[in-house]
C-alpha positions as CSV (number, residue, x, y, z in Angstrom):
1,M,195.5,151.8,-24.6
2,K,193.9,151.8,-28.1
3,K,192.5,148.3,-27.5
4,L,190.9,149.4,-24.2
5,L,189.4,152.5,-25.8
6,S,188.0,150.4,-28.7
7,Y,186.5,147.9,-26.3
8,T,184.9,150.7,-24.2
9,I,183.3,152.3,-27.3
10,G,181.9,148.9,-28.4
11,V,180.2,148.4,-25.0
12,C,178.7,151.8,-25.2
13,L,177.2,151.1,-28.6
14,L,175.7,147.8,-27.5
15,V,174.1,149.1,-24.3
16,L,171.9,152.1,-24.0
17,A,172.2,153.4,-20.4
18,A,170.2,156.2,-18.7
19,C,170.7,157.6,-15.3
20,D,167.7,157.9,-13.0
21,E,167.4,160.8,-10.6
22,D,168.9,158.6,-7.8
23,G,172.0,158.0,-9.9
24,T,171.4,154.4,-10.9
25,N,171.7,153.2,-14.4
26,T,168.8,151.6,-16.4
27,V,169.8,149.3,-19.2
28,L,167.7,148.9,-22.3
29,S,167.6,145.2,-23.2
30,P,165.6,143.4,-25.9
31,G,162.4,141.6,-25.0
32,E,159.1,140.6,-26.6
33,D,157.6,142.7,-29.3
34,S,154.0,143.7,-29.2
35,Q,151.5,141.2,-30.5
36,L,148.5,142.4,-32.4
37,T,145.1,140.7,-33.0
38,A,141.9,142.0,-34.8
39,S,138.3,141.2,-33.9
40,K,137.6,140.3,-37.5
41,A,139.4,139.6,-40.8
42,E,136.8,140.7,-43.3
43,I,135.0,144.0,-43.0
44,V,132.4,145.6,-45.2
45,L,131.9,149.3,-44.4
46,T,128.7,151.2,-45.1
47,M,127.4,154.7,-44.7
48,E,124.5,153.5,-42.7
49,T,126.8,152.2,-40.0
50,A,129.3,155.1,-40.1
51,A,129.2,155.7,-36.3
52,E,129.5,152.1,-35.3
53,T,132.6,150.1,-34.5
54,A,134.2,148.5,-37.6
55,V,137.0,146.5,-35.9
56,V,138.7,146.2,-32.5
57,F,142.5,145.7,-32.3
58,E,144.1,144.4,-29.2
59,R,147.9,144.6,-28.5
60,T,150.3,143.4,-25.9
61,D,153.0,145.6,-24.4
62,T,156.4,145.7,-26.0
63,E,159.1,144.6,-23.4
64,Y,162.2,146.7,-23.0
65,G,163.6,145.2,-19.9
66,F,162.7,148.2,-17.7
67,S,159.7,150.5,-17.1
68,A,159.5,152.7,-20.2
69,A,157.1,155.3,-21.4
70,V,156.2,153.6,-24.8
71,T,154.3,155.3,-27.6
72,Y,152.2,152.9,-29.6
73,T,151.1,153.7,-33.1
74,L,148.7,151.8,-35.3
75,E,149.9,151.6,-38.9
76,L,147.6,150.6,-41.8
77,D,148.7,150.3,-45.4
78,K,147.8,148.6,-48.7
79,K,149.2,145.1,-48.7
80,S,151.0,145.8,-51.9
81,D,152.8,148.9,-50.4
82,N,154.0,146.9,-47.3
83,F,154.0,150.0,-45.0
84,E,155.9,152.3,-47.3
85,S,153.4,155.1,-46.6
86,P,151.0,153.9,-43.9
87,R,148.0,155.7,-42.4
88,M,148.8,156.1,-38.6
89,V,146.8,156.4,-35.4
90,I,148.6,157.3,-32.2
91,L,147.2,155.0,-29.5
92,G,146.7,155.6,-25.8
93,A,147.7,153.4,-22.9
94,T,144.8,151.0,-23.2
95,P,145.6,147.7,-25.0
96,E,142.5,147.9,-27.1
97,V,141.7,150.3,-29.8
98,A,138.4,150.5,-31.7
99,L,138.1,152.1,-35.1
100,T,134.7,153.3,-36.2
101,V,133.4,152.7,-39.7
102,T,134.1,156.3,-40.6
103,Q,137.6,156.2,-39.3
104,L,138.5,153.0,-41.1
105,N,136.8,154.2,-44.3
106,D,138.7,157.5,-44.3
107,M,142.0,155.6,-43.9
108,M,141.1,153.4,-46.8
109,L,140.1,156.3,-49.1
110,A,143.3,158.1,-48.1
111,E,145.2,155.1,-49.4
112,E,143.3,155.8,-52.7
113,L,141.6,152.4,-52.6
114,P,138.4,152.2,-54.7
115,G,135.1,152.3,-53.0
116,E,132.7,149.2,-53.1
117,E,135.7,146.9,-53.9
118,V,137.4,144.4,-51.6
119,A,141.0,145.6,-50.7
120,D,143.8,143.7,-49.0
121,V,145.3,145.8,-46.2
122,V,147.9,145.2,-43.5
123,V,148.0,146.5,-40.0
124,R,150.7,146.5,-37.3
125,I,151.8,148.3,-34.1
126,R,154.9,150.4,-34.0
127,S,156.5,150.9,-30.6
128,D,158.8,153.9,-29.7
129,V,160.6,154.9,-26.5
130,S,163.0,157.5,-27.9
131,T,164.0,159.1,-31.2
132,S,167.5,157.6,-30.6
133,V,166.1,154.1,-30.4
134,D,164.9,152.2,-33.4
135,S,161.2,151.6,-33.6
136,R,160.0,148.1,-32.9
137,Y,157.1,146.4,-34.7
138,S,154.4,143.8,-33.9
139,N,153.3,141.0,-36.1
140,T,151.4,142.0,-39.2
141,V,147.6,141.4,-39.3
142,E,146.0,141.1,-42.8
143,L,142.5,142.3,-43.4
144,K,140.1,142.3,-46.3
145,V,138.1,145.6,-46.2
146,T,135.4,146.9,-48.5
147,P,135.2,150.7,-48.2
148,Y,132.2,152.8,-49.2
149,I,132.3,155.9,-51.4
150,A,131.9,158.9,-49.1
151,E,131.6,161.4,-52.0
152,P,129.9,160.7,-55.4
153,P,131.9,161.5,-58.5
154,Y,129.2,163.8,-59.9
155,L,128.7,167.4,-58.7
156,T,125.3,167.3,-60.4
157,I,123.4,165.1,-62.8
158,F,121.1,166.1,-65.6
159,Q,117.5,165.5,-66.8
160,V,116.5,164.6,-70.4
161,G,113.3,163.3,-72.0
162,D,109.8,164.4,-72.9
163,A,109.2,165.4,-69.3
164,A,112.4,167.6,-69.1
165,E,112.4,171.2,-70.1
166,F,114.7,170.8,-73.0
167,G,113.5,167.4,-74.2
168,W,115.9,164.8,-75.4
169,D,118.8,167.1,-76.3
170,A,121.6,165.8,-74.1
171,N,123.8,168.8,-74.7
172,V,121.4,171.1,-72.9
173,A,120.1,168.6,-70.3
174,S,118.8,170.3,-67.1
175,P,121.0,170.2,-64.0
176,M,119.6,168.8,-60.8
177,F,120.5,170.2,-57.3
178,R,122.5,168.2,-54.8
179,S,121.2,167.6,-51.3
180,E,123.3,168.9,-48.4
181,A,121.7,166.4,-46.0
182,D,122.7,163.4,-48.3
183,N,125.2,164.2,-50.9
184,F,124.3,161.1,-53.0
185,T,120.8,162.5,-53.5
186,Y,119.9,164.9,-56.3
187,T,116.7,166.8,-56.5
188,F,114.8,169.0,-58.9
189,T,111.7,171.0,-57.8
190,G,110.0,172.7,-60.7
191,H,107.8,172.1,-63.8
192,L,107.9,168.8,-65.6
193,N,106.0,167.9,-68.7
194,A,104.1,164.7,-69.1
195,G,106.2,161.9,-70.5
196,Q,109.5,160.1,-70.0
197,L,112.5,161.2,-67.9
198,K,116.0,159.8,-67.8
199,I,119.0,161.1,-65.9
200,L,122.5,161.6,-67.3
201,A,125.8,161.9,-65.4
202,Y,127.2,164.4,-67.9
203,Q,125.7,166.7,-70.4
204,G,126.2,165.4,-74.0
205,L,126.8,161.8,-73.0
206,W,124.3,159.0,-72.8
207,A,126.3,157.0,-70.3
208,P,126.5,156.9,-67.3
209,M,122.7,157.0,-67.1
210,W,119.9,156.2,-64.6
211,G,116.5,155.0,-65.5
212,V,114.3,152.1,-64.3
213,N,113.9,148.4,-64.7
214,G,110.3,147.8,-63.7
215,S,110.0,149.6,-60.3
216,D,113.7,149.5,-59.6
217,V,116.3,152.2,-60.4
218,F,118.6,150.9,-63.1
219,F,122.2,152.2,-63.7
220,R,123.7,152.2,-67.2
221,A,127.4,152.5,-66.7
222,T,128.6,152.5,-70.3
223,D,127.2,152.8,-73.8
224,A,127.6,149.0,-74.2
225,D,125.2,148.4,-71.3
226,P,121.4,148.0,-71.9
227,D,119.4,151.2,-72.2
228,P,117.2,151.5,-69.1
229,G,113.5,152.3,-69.1
230,A,112.4,155.9,-68.3
231,F,110.9,157.4,-65.1
232,M,107.4,158.4,-66.0
233,V,105.6,161.7,-65.3
234,G,101.9,161.2,-65.6
235,S,100.8,164.8,-66.3
236,A,102.4,168.2,-66.6
237,G,102.8,170.2,-63.4
238,Y,105.1,171.1,-60.6
239,Y,107.0,168.2,-58.9
240,T,109.9,167.4,-56.7
241,F,111.9,164.6,-58.3
242,S,114.7,163.0,-56.2
243,L,117.2,160.4,-57.1
244,D,119.5,158.6,-54.6
245,I,122.3,157.1,-56.7
246,L,123.8,155.2,-53.8
247,K,120.6,153.5,-52.5
248,M,119.2,153.4,-56.0
249,K,115.9,154.9,-54.9
250,Y,113.8,157.7,-56.4
251,T,110.6,159.7,-55.6
252,L,108.3,161.8,-57.7
253,E,106.0,164.0,-55.7
254,S,103.6,166.8,-56.6
255,Y,104.7,170.2,-55.5
256,D,102.3,173.1,-54.7
257,E,103.9,176.3,-55.9
258,A,100.7,178.4,-55.8
259,S,101.8,180.4,-52.7
260,A,105.4,180.9,-53.9
261,P,106.4,184.5,-54.8
262,D,106.9,185.3,-58.5
263,Y,110.0,187.4,-58.6
264,T,110.5,189.7,-61.6
265,G,114.3,189.1,-61.4
266,V,117.0,187.4,-59.3
267,N,120.5,188.7,-59.4
268,I,124.0,188.1,-58.0
269,T,125.8,191.0,-56.2
270,G,128.6,191.8,-53.9
271,D,131.8,193.8,-53.4
272,F,133.0,192.4,-56.7
273,S,130.3,194.4,-58.6
274,G,130.2,197.4,-56.3
275,W,126.9,195.9,-55.1
276,A,125.3,196.4,-58.5
277,L,122.8,193.7,-59.4
278,I,123.9,191.3,-62.1
279,P,120.8,189.7,-63.5
280,M,120.3,185.9,-63.8
281,A,117.9,184.4,-66.4
282,N,114.9,182.1,-66.1
283,T,112.5,180.5,-68.6
284,A,108.8,180.6,-69.1
285,A,108.7,176.9,-68.5
286,N,110.6,177.1,-65.2
287,P,110.3,180.7,-63.9
288,H,111.6,179.8,-60.4
289,V,115.0,178.4,-61.6
290,W,117.6,181.1,-62.4
291,T,120.9,180.7,-64.2
292,L,123.9,182.8,-65.1
293,D,127.3,182.1,-66.7
294,Y,129.9,184.3,-65.0
295,T,133.6,184.6,-64.5
296,F,135.1,185.8,-61.2
297,D,138.6,187.1,-61.5
298,A,139.3,186.7,-57.8
299,D,137.9,184.9,-54.8
300,V,134.6,186.6,-53.9
301,A,131.6,186.5,-51.6
302,I,128.2,187.0,-53.2
303,K,124.6,187.4,-52.3
304,L,121.5,186.6,-54.3
305,A,119.0,189.4,-54.4
306,T,115.7,190.1,-56.1
307,D,115.0,193.2,-58.2
308,G,114.5,196.1,-55.7
309,W,116.2,194.1,-52.9
310,T,112.8,192.8,-51.7
311,A,114.5,189.5,-50.8
312,Q,118.1,188.5,-50.5
313,W,119.9,185.2,-49.7
314,G,123.3,184.0,-48.6
315,T,124.6,181.2,-46.5
316,V,126.6,180.6,-43.3
317,G,129.8,178.6,-43.1
318,V,129.7,177.1,-46.5
319,G,133.1,178.3,-47.7
320,D,133.9,177.4,-51.3
321,K,131.4,174.6,-51.4
322,L,129.8,174.4,-54.8
323,Y,126.3,173.6,-53.7
324,G,124.0,174.2,-50.7
325,T,120.8,175.8,-49.5
326,A,120.7,179.6,-49.1
327,V,119.1,181.4,-46.2
328,P,117.5,184.8,-45.9
329,A,120.7,187.0,-45.7
330,G,121.9,189.3,-43.1
331,N,124.9,191.5,-43.6
332,D,127.4,188.7,-43.2
333,D,125.5,185.9,-44.9
334,K,127.2,185.4,-48.3
335,I,128.2,182.6,-50.6
336,E,132.0,182.3,-51.0
337,I,133.3,181.5,-54.4
338,V,136.8,180.7,-55.6
339,A,138.0,182.6,-58.7
340,G,137.0,181.0,-61.9
341,S,134.2,180.6,-64.5
342,Y,130.9,179.0,-63.4
343,T,127.3,178.3,-64.4
344,I,125.4,179.6,-61.3
345,L,121.9,178.1,-60.6
346,F,119.4,179.1,-58.0
347,N,116.0,177.7,-57.3
348,D,113.8,180.3,-55.4
349,L,111.3,177.6,-54.4
350,T,113.8,175.5,-52.4
351,R,116.6,178.2,-52.1
352,Q,119.1,175.6,-53.4
353,F,122.1,176.9,-55.3
354,L,124.6,175.2,-57.5
355,L,127.9,176.3,-59.0
356,I,129.1,174.3,-62.0
357,P,132.8,175.0,-62.9
358,Q,133.4,175.7,-66.6
359,E,136.4,174.0,-68.0
């Protein structure tokens, strides 16, 4: 009797049976695993092609010996990790799946792979029919993928030189404002002196730095690299200077500030101050750029307002973003700020704001 019971248990462990509604048994038997192919093996991702298709994967069905509702999952991982913690995409019934440049780039960056460098990744298909049945896997496809950097490492960058407000003193170099439309582009609209202009990644440090080599933007990554030439401002006046650190392009255009209002004061205010106006400071050289060092003890929502409340600004849907463009404020238009210490900047010509966290 013990031998018969042991034999019966053994059969049950080897065969997974399920009863259909009509009472018949369906037996799960091994078959062919899914086979995976990719439309290309080497892929270079760029921001300019973000919405385009990066790669098309095609799979075959996994065979279970009966009609099964199979869930297919695409898994991608660094080759060195060998699917220890892959990025996953649940697939539909179609045997083809196309990943856009943005989707693939996000997966690469989630794997903490460096931008602008070739990375070896592996891709496979996982097949599942039940939590009680082991997953099955396709062959592994190897790819070489070069992701792009979706976010620059600098919240802001800084101006030094004869043309800059504070000259060549790197410790007080003037911050530039970051573009919402293109977060690799930094701009400054205000007064510049005649002379040389260079751009620093950090106050107090002479590298990384941007300058020019002839008419081309030149990036100095370290102090050991050659010192670039300077951007040149021909005469003193109001300008918009823009630098795209991804495309390595710059523009310097005259700006007509004659019709812009001259405010006697710009302030921050909100519930945190009981709606009292806390003044920001400007300079005689750049009266339209306002700054304030301030510590918020809790998360707050602020407005920017002129003396006498003749104008006020906020923003919509920015959350705790550290830069943006303010709009004329209604009751609910505020800039949300996470508790901490900041240097707050506001340009009343462009309505750009910037919050630089203080360490």
